[in-house]
KOLDO-898222 format. One line per field, with one value per residue (C-alpha): x, y, z; residue in one letter; chain. Coordinates in steps of 0.5 Angstrom, whole numbers, plus 500, padded with zeros to 3 digits. Layout:
BEGIN
px: (X,...)
py: (Y,...)
pz: (Z,...)
sedren: (A,...)
vexlum: (A,...)
***
This chain:
BEGIN
px: (227,230,230,224,216,212,210,216,217,211,214,220,217,213,218,222,216,215,223,222,216,219,225,221,217,222,227,221,219,226,226,220,213,208,206,199,203,207,201,198,204,205,198,199,199,206,202,198,204,207,214,219,224,229,227,228,235,237,236,239,245,244,244,251,254,253,256,262,263,261,265,272,278)
py: (823,823,815,814,813,821,817,816,824,826,822,825,832,831,828,835,839,836,837,844,846,843,847,853,853,850,857,861,858,858,866,868,867,863,856,859,866,860,856,862,865,858,858,864,863,866,868,873,877,883,884,889,885,888,894,891,889,896,898,893,894,902,901,896,902,907,902,901,909,911,906,909,906)
pz: (669,676,676,681,682,683,689,692,690,693,700,700,699,704,709,707,708,715,717,715,718,725,724,724,729,733,732,732,739,742,740,744,741,743,741,738,735,731,728,726,722,720,717,713,705,703,697,701,703,699,701,697,697,692,697,704,702,699,705,710,705,706,714,712,708,713,719,716,714,722,725,729,725)
sedren: (M,L,G,F,H,E,A,T,A,S,R,K,L,D,R,I,T,K,A,L,R,K,S,I,R,D,T,L,L,K,Q,G,M,S,K,R,Q,V,E,E,A,L,E,A,D,V,R,D,I,N,V,D,V,Q,N,A,L,A,Q,E,K,A,A,Q,S,F,K,K,E,S,S,P,T)
vexlum: (A,A,A,A,A,A,A,A,A,A,A,A,A,A,A,A,A,A,A,A,A,A,A,A,A,A,A,A,A,A,A,A,A,A,A,A,A,A,A,A,A,A,A,A,A,A,A,A,A,A,A,A,A,A,A,A,A,A,A,A,A,A,A,A,A,A,A,A,A,A,A,A,A)
***
């Protein structure tokens, strides 16, 4: 369908995953997390994390709106 073998897709996906994990790890270390904290965070199964994205975005939007209304012009 995409013009290359399943094994090729798998290798590409592995490379992308490794690069993404390295980028995330480097960013978290730069932001002050310890190596142990970073490894624990990367071991977490995202399917076990319960986040209400819609509510979080609504709160962020409300906070930004409040900042705009209360800032001097």
